[in-house]
FIMAR-718026 format. One record per residue (C-alpha): x, y, z; residue number from 1; chain. Coordinates in nm, 4 decimals. Layout:
# FIMAR-718026
SITE,xx,yy,zz,nr,kette
SITE,X,Y,Z,NUM,A
...
//
This chain:
# FIMAR-718026
SITE,xx,yy,zz,nr,kette
SITE,8.8296,6.1792,9.6896,1,A
SITE,8.5948,6.1262,9.9806,2,A
SITE,8.8515,6.2938,10.3365,3,A
SITE,8.7936,6.1417,10.6655,4,A
SITE,8.5723,6.2368,10.9414,5,A
SITE,8.8688,6.2756,11.1663,6,A
SITE,9.0721,6.4678,10.8339,7,A
SITE,8.7834,6.6590,10.8273,8,A
SITE,8.7409,6.8357,11.1648,9,A
SITE,9.1218,6.8214,11.2317,10,A
SITE,9.1941,7.1136,10.8589,11,A
SITE,8.8888,7.3041,11.0375,12,A
SITE,9.1169,7.2791,11.4152,13,A
SITE,9.4093,7.3911,11.2320,14,A
SITE,9.2310,7.6142,11.0717,15,A
SITE,9.1170,7.8135,11.3800,16,A
SITE,9.4308,7.7411,11.5416,17,A
SITE,9.6636,7.9393,11.2761,18,A
SITE,9.3706,8.2417,11.2327,19,A
SITE,9.4202,8.4012,11.5382,20,A
SITE,9.7552,8.2636,11.5806,21,A
SITE,9.8736,8.4756,11.2510,22,A
SITE,9.6650,8.7760,11.4573,23,A
SITE,9.8655,8.7705,11.8178,24,A
SITE,10.1873,8.7338,11.5599,25,A
SITE,10.1123,9.0478,11.3843,26,A
SITE,9.9945,9.1549,11.6893,27,A
SITE,10.3603,9.1566,11.8468,28,A
SITE,10.5524,9.1858,11.5505,29,A
SITE,10.4377,9.5605,11.5411,30,A
SITE,10.5620,9.6390,11.8858,31,A
SITE,10.9364,9.7334,11.7613,32,A
SITE,10.7766,9.9540,11.5290,33,A
SITE,10.4237,10.1614,11.6134,34,A
SITE,10.3946,10.0171,11.9896,35,A
SITE,10.0960,9.8952,12.1787,36,A
SITE,9.9035,10.1533,12.2421,37,A
SITE,9.5143,10.0688,12.1631,38,A
SITE,9.5277,10.3300,11.8312,39,A
SITE,9.7364,10.0587,11.7273,40,A
SITE,9.5705,9.7333,11.7868,41,A
SITE,9.2587,9.7867,11.7831,42,A
SITE,9.2030,9.9290,11.4256,43,A
SITE,9.5191,9.5647,11.3573,44,A
SITE,9.1882,9.3331,11.5060,45,A
SITE,8.9012,9.5826,11.3456,46,A
SITE,9.0874,9.4343,11.0104,47,A
SITE,9.0947,9.0792,11.0691,48,A
SITE,8.7765,9.0860,11.1349,49,A
SITE,8.6818,9.2613,10.8624,50,A
SITE,8.8587,9.0323,10.6462,51,A
SITE,8.7381,8.6902,10.8524,52,A
SITE,8.3747,8.8188,10.7377,53,A
SITE,8.4482,8.8326,10.3590,54,A
SITE,8.6022,8.5197,10.4195,55,A
SITE,8.3056,8.3684,10.5537,56,A
SITE,8.1320,8.5087,10.2828,57,A
SITE,8.3816,8.3988,9.9730,58,A
SITE,8.2963,8.0388,10.1271,59,A
SITE,7.9784,8.0606,10.1281,60,A
SITE,7.9759,8.1023,9.7523,61,A
SITE,8.1775,7.7505,9.6832,62,A
SITE,7.9668,7.5214,9.5598,63,A
SITE,8.2186,7.2592,9.4078,64,A
SITE,8.6241,7.1466,9.4635,65,A
SITE,8.5471,7.1971,9.8084,66,A
SITE,8.9032,6.9870,9.9310,67,A
SITE,9.1156,7.1276,9.6557,68,A
SITE,8.9767,7.4903,9.7009,69,A
SITE,9.0874,7.5082,10.1007,70,A
SITE,9.3984,7.2987,10.0046,71,A
SITE,9.5003,7.5756,9.8300,72,A
SITE,9.4182,7.8644,10.0358,73,A
SITE,9.6051,7.6221,10.3630,74,A
SITE,9.9296,7.6544,10.1439,75,A
SITE,9.9570,8.0465,10.0433,76,A
SITE,9.8013,8.0880,10.4383,77,A
SITE,10.1566,7.8862,10.5099,78,A
SITE,10.4079,8.1342,10.2844,79,A
SITE,10.2067,8.4390,10.4844,80,A
SITE,10.2404,8.3785,10.7911,81,A
SITE,10.5872,8.1311,10.7651,82,A
SITE,10.7250,8.4663,10.4977,83,A
SITE,10.5431,8.7426,10.4973,84,A
SITE,10.4757,8.7779,10.9527,85,A
SITE,10.8251,8.6950,10.9553,86,A
SITE,11.0252,8.9824,11.1372,87,A
SITE,11.3350,8.9853,10.8823,88,A
SITE,11.0538,9.0783,10.6398,89,A
SITE,10.8177,9.3067,10.8705,90,A
SITE,11.1649,9.4835,10.9727,91,A
SITE,11.2581,9.5268,10.5769,92,A
SITE,10.9254,9.6464,10.5470,93,A
SITE,10.9392,9.9816,10.7946,94,A
SITE,11.2417,10.1023,10.6885,95,A
SITE,11.1658,10.0594,10.3207,96,A
SITE,10.8095,10.2357,10.3504,97,A
SITE,10.8072,10.5386,10.5697,98,A
SITE,10.6230,10.6787,10.7200,99,A
SITE,10.5413,10.3660,10.9516,100,A
SITE,10.1417,10.4511,10.8637,101,A
SITE,10.2525,10.3195,10.5323,102,A
SITE,10.4000,9.9823,10.6305,103,A
SITE,10.1416,9.9704,10.8350,104,A
SITE,9.9138,9.9474,10.5620,105,A
SITE,10.0644,9.7546,10.3851,106,A
SITE,10.1492,9.5041,10.6383,107,A
SITE,9.7497,9.4525,10.7049,108,A
SITE,9.6351,9.4985,10.3291,109,A
SITE,9.8848,9.2617,10.2156,110,A
SITE,9.9864,9.0197,10.4549,111,A
SITE,9.7346,8.9892,10.7585,112,A
SITE,9.3679,9.0277,10.5770,113,A
SITE,9.4570,8.8372,10.2637,114,A
SITE,9.5619,8.5316,10.5999,115,A
SITE,9.2077,8.6355,10.7334,116,A
SITE,9.0054,8.5677,10.4087,117,A
SITE,9.1596,8.2362,10.3091,118,A
SITE,9.1485,8.1490,10.6246,119,A
SITE,8.8241,8.2247,10.6877,120,A
SITE,8.6627,8.0292,10.4312,121,A
SITE,8.7610,7.6856,10.5517,122,A
SITE,8.4399,7.5867,10.7732,123,A
SITE,8.1265,7.7315,10.5113,124,A
SITE,8.3665,7.5368,10.2420,125,A
SITE,8.4095,7.2220,10.4476,126,A
SITE,8.0942,7.2156,10.6833,127,A
SITE,7.9320,7.0617,10.2583,128,A
SITE,8.1612,6.7801,10.3414,129,A
SITE,7.9252,6.6594,10.6310,130,A
SITE,7.7206,6.4330,10.5516,131,A
SITE,7.3750,6.2843,10.7246,132,A
SITE,7.3382,6.5490,10.9126,133,A
SITE,7.1110,6.8372,10.9901,134,A
SITE,7.2172,7.2020,10.8588,135,A
SITE,7.2792,7.3161,11.2130,136,A
SITE,7.4557,7.0410,11.3650,137,A
SITE,7.6802,7.0428,11.0734,138,A
SITE,7.7858,7.3804,11.1297,139,A
SITE,7.8079,7.3520,11.4639,140,A
SITE,8.0462,7.0711,11.5189,141,A
SITE,8.2611,7.2627,11.2258,142,A
SITE,8.2838,7.6033,11.4465,143,A
SITE,8.3101,7.3917,11.7200,144,A
SITE,8.6763,7.2283,11.6134,145,A
SITE,8.7297,7.5847,11.4542,146,A
SITE,8.6657,7.7934,11.8224,147,A
SITE,8.8481,7.5604,12.0158,148,A
SITE,9.1843,7.5750,11.7905,149,A
SITE,9.1548,7.9536,11.8115,150,A
SITE,9.1563,7.8915,12.2129,151,A
SITE,9.4051,7.6306,12.2228,152,A
SITE,9.6088,7.8901,11.9885,153,A
SITE,9.5726,8.1545,12.1657,154,A
SITE,9.6816,8.0332,12.4818,155,A
SITE,9.9917,7.7951,12.3552,156,A
SITE,10.1100,8.0651,12.1328,157,A
SITE,10.1578,8.3544,12.4002,158,A
SITE,10.1896,8.1766,12.7240,159,A
SITE,10.4321,7.8412,12.6354,160,A
SITE,10.5526,7.9399,12.2586,161,A
SITE,10.6358,8.2687,12.2790,162,A
SITE,10.7559,8.2466,12.6375,163,A
SITE,11.0595,7.9496,12.5477,164,A
SITE,11.1080,7.9656,12.2504,165,A
SITE,11.0489,8.2802,12.0918,166,A
SITE,10.7989,8.4606,11.8394,167,A
SITE,10.9807,8.2937,11.4740,168,A
SITE,10.9487,7.9362,11.6307,169,A
SITE,10.4743,8.0430,11.6749,170,A
SITE,10.5304,8.2059,11.2979,171,A
SITE,10.7250,7.8305,11.2197,172,A
SITE,10.4880,7.6454,11.4065,173,A
SITE,10.1602,7.8119,11.2704,174,A
SITE,10.3217,7.8028,10.8777,175,A
SITE,10.3545,7.4009,10.8893,176,A
SITE,10.0613,7.3083,11.1061,177,A
SITE,9.8664,7.5018,10.8359,178,A
SITE,10.1332,7.2794,10.5903,179,A
SITE,10.0363,6.9949,10.7913,180,A
SITE,9.6128,7.0345,10.6786,181,A
SITE,9.7567,7.1345,10.3215,182,A
SITE,9.8916,6.7377,10.3161,183,A
SITE,9.5890,6.5858,10.4921,184,A
SITE,9.3458,6.7822,10.2399,185,A
SITE,9.5630,6.6641,9.9510,186,A
SITE,9.7723,6.3472,9.9931,187,A
SITE,9.8585,6.1584,9.8837,188,A
SITE,9.9452,6.3478,9.5490,189,A
SITE,10.3317,6.3402,9.4905,190,A
SITE,10.3113,6.7356,9.3789,191,A
SITE,10.1397,6.8073,9.7076,192,A
SITE,10.4437,6.6510,9.9025,193,A
SITE,10.6948,6.8991,9.6449,194,A
SITE,10.4816,7.1774,9.7359,195,A
SITE,10.4409,7.1684,10.0637,196,A
SITE,10.8273,7.1031,10.1150,197,A
SITE,10.8953,7.4606,9.9394,198,A
SITE,10.6581,7.6222,10.1928,199,A
SITE,10.8431,7.4315,10.4422,200,A
SITE,11.1854,7.5582,10.3027,201,A
SITE,11.1057,7.9336,10.2839,202,A
SITE,10.9747,7.9251,10.7063,203,A
SITE,11.2767,7.7712,10.8129,204,A
SITE,11.4695,8.0329,10.5873,205,A
SITE,11.2708,8.3838,10.7008,206,A
SITE,11.2902,8.2815,11.0687,207,A
SITE,11.5475,8.0673,11.1478,208,A
SITE,11.8217,8.2425,10.9547,209,A
SITE,11.7381,8.5630,10.9084,210,A
SITE,11.6945,8.7638,11.1778,211,A
SITE,11.9337,8.6546,11.4398,212,A
SITE,11.8012,8.9029,11.7545,213,A
SITE,11.7145,8.6588,12.1013,214,A
SITE,11.2819,8.6824,12.0833,215,A
SITE,11.0386,8.6371,12.3692,216,A
SITE,10.6885,8.6642,12.3939,217,A
SITE,10.7763,9.0921,12.5165,218,A
SITE,11.0565,9.1884,12.3050,219,A
SITE,11.3157,9.1086,12.0997,220,A
SITE,11.6907,9.1842,12.1871,221,A
SITE,12.0377,9.1902,11.9873,222,A
SITE,12.3775,9.3324,12.1467,223,A
SITE,12.5854,9.4392,11.9061,224,A
SITE,12.9192,9.6273,11.8841,225,A
SITE,12.8551,10.0432,11.9898,226,A
SITE,13.0874,10.3772,11.9259,227,A
SITE,12.9737,10.6735,12.2123,228,A
SITE,13.1521,10.9009,12.3902,229,A
SITE,13.5180,10.7642,12.5195,230,A
SITE,13.3799,10.4044,12.4853,231,A
SITE,13.6501,10.1831,12.4705,232,A
SITE,13.5161,9.8157,12.2887,233,A
SITE,13.1408,9.9665,12.3337,234,A
SITE,12.8383,9.7969,12.3181,235,A
SITE,12.4868,9.8530,12.2763,236,A
SITE,12.1382,9.6483,12.4114,237,A
SITE,11.8867,9.6512,12.1489,238,A
SITE,11.5149,9.5945,12.2724,239,A
SITE,11.2530,9.6273,11.9286,240,A
SITE,11.5356,9.7987,11.7374,241,A
SITE,11.5978,10.0039,11.9723,242,A
SITE,11.9170,10.1057,12.1510,243,A
SITE,11.7960,10.0112,12.5078,244,A
SITE,12.1549,10.0760,12.7033,245,A
SITE,12.4727,10.1139,12.6438,246,A
SITE,12.8228,9.9945,12.8006,247,A
SITE,13.1418,9.9565,12.7566,248,A
SITE,13.4756,9.7555,12.8362,249,A
SITE,13.6855,10.1537,13.0320,250,A
SITE,13.7935,10.1442,13.3716,251,A
SITE,13.4901,10.2463,13.5232,252,A
SITE,13.3059,10.1745,13.2411,253,A
SITE,13.0742,10.4338,13.0626,254,A
SITE,12.6729,10.4555,13.0348,255,A
SITE,12.4389,10.6269,12.8016,256,A
SITE,12.4392,10.9740,12.9061,257,A
SITE,12.0723,10.9715,13.0767,258,A
SITE,12.2186,10.6711,13.2718,259,A
SITE,12.4977,10.8641,13.4041,260,A
SITE,12.2394,11.1834,13.4703,261,A
SITE,12.0404,10.9792,13.6846,262,A
SITE,12.3105,10.7649,13.8852,263,A
SITE,12.4639,11.1408,13.9114,264,A
SITE,12.0943,11.2765,14.0834,265,A
SITE,12.0910,10.9912,14.2956,266,A
SITE,12.3915,11.0055,14.4428,267,A
SITE,12.5565,11.3969,14.3771,268,A
SITE,12.2328,11.5438,14.3677,269,A
SITE,11.9673,11.3472,14.6904,270,A
SITE,12.2778,11.2179,14.8393,271,A
SITE,12.0882,10.8617,14.8901,272,A
SITE,12.2955,10.6125,15.0285,273,A
SITE,12.1763,10.2838,15.1807,274,A
SITE,11.8092,10.3925,15.0424,275,A
SITE,11.6304,10.1329,14.8638,276,A
SITE,11.5305,10.2610,14.4167,277,A
SITE,11.3123,10.1078,14.2225,278,A
SITE,11.3431,10.0968,13.8711,279,A
SITE,11.0044,10.0247,13.6616,280,A
SITE,11.2055,9.8925,13.2641,281,A
SITE,11.4905,9.7143,13.3519,282,A
SITE,11.6917,9.7747,12.9716,283,A
SITE,11.9789,9.6920,13.0767,284,A
SITE,12.0453,9.6995,13.4620,285,A
SITE,12.3435,9.9319,13.4192,286,A
SITE,12.2636,10.2094,13.6726,287,A
SITE,12.3096,9.9643,13.9660,288,A
SITE,12.6812,9.8077,13.7260,289,A
SITE,12.8904,9.8916,14.0065,290,A
SITE,12.6671,10.0945,14.3069,291,A
SITE,12.7455,9.9639,14.5721,292,A
SITE,12.5061,10.2668,14.8014,293,A
SITE,12.2374,10.1659,14.7610,294,A
SITE,11.9925,9.8574,14.7222,295,A
SITE,11.7956,9.8368,14.3606,296,A
SITE,11.4902,9.6616,14.2382,297,A
SITE,11.3932,9.6332,13.9081,298,A
SITE,11.0627,9.5951,13.7667,299,A
SITE,11.0421,9.4056,13.3890,300,A
SITE,10.7291,9.2683,13.2854,301,A
SITE,10.9735,9.0114,13.0764,302,A
SITE,11.0710,8.7185,13.2741,303,A
SITE,11.3627,8.6762,13.0051,304,A
SITE,11.5222,8.9966,13.0269,305,A
SITE,11.7880,9.0035,13.3090,306,A
SITE,11.9170,8.6428,13.2013,307,A
SITE,11.9734,8.7984,12.8639,308,A
SITE,12.1204,9.0815,13.0013,309,A
SITE,12.3703,8.9193,13.2525,310,A
SITE,12.4946,8.6735,12.9409,311,A
SITE,12.4617,8.8932,12.6746,312,A
SITE,12.5119,9.2541,12.7843,313,A
SITE,12.6116,9.2973,13.1602,314,A
SITE,12.8598,8.9092,13.0639,315,A
SITE,12.8012,8.9505,13.4683,316,A
SITE,12.5560,8.8924,13.7642,317,A
SITE,12.2673,9.2132,13.8470,318,A
SITE,12.3447,9.3398,14.1093,319,A
SITE,12.0057,9.3710,14.2514,320,A
SITE,11.6317,9.2191,14.2916,321,A
SITE,11.4701,9.1595,13.9792,322,A
SITE,11.0568,9.1454,13.9866,323,A
SITE,10.8598,8.9573,13.6700,324,A
SITE,10.5551,9.1966,13.6981,325,A
SITE,10.3755,9.4423,13.5044,326,A
SITE,10.5175,9.7847,13.6072,327,A
SITE,10.1610,9.9294,13.6872,328,A
SITE,10.0622,9.5856,13.9025,329,A
SITE,10.3199,9.6617,14.1182,330,A
SITE,10.3300,9.9532,14.1975,331,A
SITE,9.9521,9.9684,14.2829,332,A
SITE,10.0061,9.6320,14.4995,333,A
SITE,10.3273,9.6033,14.6843,334,A
SITE,10.3364,9.7981,15.0355,335,A
SITE,10.7433,9.8911,15.0067,336,A
SITE,10.8187,10.1898,15.0025,337,A
SITE,11.1141,10.3193,14.8339,338,A
SITE,11.3852,10.6443,14.8639,339,A
SITE,11.2724,10.6582,14.4328,340,A
SITE,11.1012,10.5489,14.1076,341,A
SITE,11.2548,10.6106,13.8144,342,A
SITE,11.0466,10.5425,13.5391,343,A
SITE,11.2502,10.3692,13.1890,344,A
SITE,10.9718,10.1982,13.0501,345,A
SITE,10.9894,10.1280,12.6808,346,A
SITE,10.7861,9.8823,12.4527,347,A
SITE,10.9920,10.0627,12.1890,348,A
SITE,11.2005,10.3698,12.1394,349,A
SITE,10.9484,10.6207,12.1541,350,A
SITE,10.6285,10.4078,12.2942,351,A
SITE,10.5529,10.3934,12.6547,352,A
SITE,10.2572,10.1356,12.6963,353,A
SITE,9.9292,10.3853,12.7307,354,A
SITE,9.8162,10.2560,13.0973,355,A
SITE,10.1970,10.3910,13.2290,356,A
SITE,10.1660,10.7188,13.1392,357,A
SITE,9.7629,10.7831,13.3138,358,A
SITE,9.7475,10.9843,13.6125,359,A
SITE,9.6583,10.7101,13.7955,360,A
SITE,9.9825,10.4971,13.7428,361,A
SITE,10.1634,10.8546,13.8700,362,A
SITE,9.9875,10.8632,14.1704,363,A
SITE,10.0424,10.5018,14.2492,364,A
SITE,10.4065,10.5678,14.2266,365,A
SITE,10.3989,10.8455,14.4803,366,A
SITE,10.2298,10.6432,14.7151,367,A
SITE,10.4861,10.4192,14.7506,368,A
SITE,10.7547,10.6853,14.8071,369,A
SITE,10.9197,10.7884,15.0794,370,A
SITE,10.8868,11.0766,15.2085,371,A
SITE,11.1842,11.2594,15.1405,372,A
SITE,11.1356,11.0564,14.7549,373,A
SITE,11.1651,11.1825,14.4344,374,A
SITE,11.0073,10.9992,14.1175,375,A
SITE,11.2456,11.0307,13.7898,376,A
SITE,11.1219,10.9491,13.4892,377,A
SITE,11.2848,10.9182,13.1242,378,A
SITE,11.0141,10.9868,12.8781,379,A
SITE,11.1538,11.0807,12.4912,380,A
SITE,11.0062,11.3654,12.3782,381,A
SITE,11.0425,11.5843,12.0925,382,A
SITE,11.3233,11.8384,12.2316,383,A
SITE,11.1038,12.1562,12.1894,384,A
SITE,10.7692,12.0072,12.4164,385,A
SITE,10.5922,12.1354,12.2243,386,A
SITE,10.3558,11.8693,12.0635,387,A
SITE,10.0260,11.6757,12.2653,388,A
SITE,10.1698,11.3948,12.3712,389,A
SITE,10.4658,11.6173,12.5938,390,A
SITE,10.2761,11.8952,12.6271,391,A
SITE,9.9549,11.6401,12.8028,392,A
SITE,10.1744,11.3827,12.9619,393,A
SITE,10.3931,11.6163,13.1110,394,A
SITE,10.0749,11.8043,13.2575,395,A
SITE,9.9387,11.4579,13.3900,396,A
SITE,10.2544,11.4002,13.6261,397,A
SITE,10.2746,11.7588,13.7248,398,A
SITE,9.9165,11.7169,13.8439,399,A
SITE,10.0230,11.4715,14.0942,400,A
SITE,10.3520,11.6095,14.2077,401,A
SITE,10.3225,11.9526,14.1532,402,A
SITE,10.5983,12.1447,13.9504,403,A
SITE,10.8585,11.8958,13.8730,404,A
SITE,11.2245,11.9844,13.7279,405,A
SITE,11.2682,11.8813,13.3154,406,A
SITE,11.5794,11.8232,13.2105,407,A
SITE,11.6142,11.8267,12.7882,408,A
SITE,11.9772,11.5827,12.7610,409,A
SITE,11.9537,11.6116,12.3619,410,A
SITE,11.8242,12.0067,12.2859,411,A
SITE,11.9725,12.0523,11.9344,412,A
SITE,11.7639,11.6620,11.8394,413,A
SITE,11.4400,11.6277,11.7479,414,A
SITE,11.3976,11.3956,11.9677,415,A
SITE,11.5894,11.3677,12.2988,416,A
SITE,11.5815,11.1957,12.6045,417,A
SITE,11.4044,11.4474,12.8746,418,A
SITE,11.4391,11.3736,13.2537,419,A
SITE,11.1464,11.4747,13.4938,420,A
SITE,11.2413,11.4773,13.8474,421,A
SITE,10.9443,11.5192,14.0385,422,A
SITE,10.9665,11.5238,14.4801,423,A
SITE,10.7226,11.3657,14.7048,424,A
SITE,10.6393,11.6900,14.9387,425,A
SITE,10.6358,11.9254,14.6099,426,A
SITE,10.3572,12.1151,14.6521,427,A
SITE,10.0409,12.0483,14.4490,428,A
SITE,9.8532,12.3343,14.5148,429,A
SITE,9.6924,12.5317,14.2437,430,A
SITE,9.8865,12.7852,14.0744,431,A
SITE,9.8190,13.1965,14.0648,432,A
SITE,9.9340,13.4763,13.8329,433,A
SITE,10.1039,13.7739,13.9283,434,A
SITE,9.9845,14.0401,13.7281,435,A
SITE,9.9757,14.4368,13.7950,436,A
SITE,9.6607,14.4518,13.9169,437,A
SITE,9.6766,14.2029,14.2027,438,A
SITE,10.0432,14.1214,14.2159,439,A
SITE,10.1163,13.8730,14.5222,440,A
SITE,10.4894,13.8404,14.4227,441,A
SITE,10.6552,13.9929,14.7501,442,A
SITE,10.4031,13.8618,14.9492,443,A
SITE,10.4365,13.4515,14.8166,444,A
SITE,10.7965,13.5617,14.7807,445,A
SITE,10.7927,13.6061,15.2062,446,A
SITE,10.6074,13.2915,15.2576,447,A
SITE,10.7952,13.1232,15.0807,448,A
SITE,11.1425,13.1390,15.2680,449,A
//
């Protein structure tokens, strides 16, 4: 059966849209489990491109049965995307296959790379069906439609579909588009319709029924019952499978321990009243909940988080201003000044975005503090503070702020909330050691009074 020109280019467009779409979706689905660090995203992109290159090579070797080969590849890729990249399957994989590195390798080698390999064969195979054109013209036109699909796929999935409908909708859209491509190549065979229906049903079940979270382009949210100290009908807001905030129905309400600790520092230790407080990372907006003494500004990259918290978690309006923006971009650009900057930025339980731990970021937070202001950072680190990440992160903060107070809240646990408090007025003068040969302790004590 000769393939009409419009069908051929429609199939190539779908291939480009869904191949890059699968990569975008995979990177997003990894955030709750591995974060978004460059050491995660770069290998993922690299493996995807390697599999794509191998797909090009495989497709170039196909000498006949062109439509049937591409149709079969599209059907297999639709199932791999619709089921293999669904949130429920990926969550289950990381739960069943500790450590996380093993689950990552299985996901890449068993799902993402096969998708890239299958779809990578499309352009070299279908180029054989373009008749009466030069080889360069045939390959150029197919690559044009494939790359156009990739461009529109990356933009529409990340900026529209994930933002308004969630990640599961993006997964389903890519899978269903591949099924459409499969039908374009096989129509009007009756058995093709049955196979397409089966693949579509699997996609819908995996993405609409098995995962109850509220999904956005940045995170997956879920409010669940929670038991914690003295809580009355407690509930928790989960962000990317991690507990982000706690609240209950007691009067007054109980909150997470680190929130109580930070609130006590602001109100009791620092005595802030009628001051501007900046909170980077909204969580459940509990820091300002029923706190009427100060003015709060929340900055979070996810524009949907406020509505989710008000509707499902707090069940009342957030107290304070909310700004949807990247934390670093906000502190670099704003001309406002704050009595305190509270840093609580996590893309998953233990993962802070890499650009929010550098010296340049901490310098930007110091710039927007009042002269008597304080930085308060909630970090999740090993409770002994002995790992390279803990030591280097604390050293980076103190290089900017000077000596800071470091409080480990759960000393008996492997991972703990670590509250770092720094004052803008703290000295950044390099320290020197007291030694027997040159002991300046008494002199330093006098000049410190």
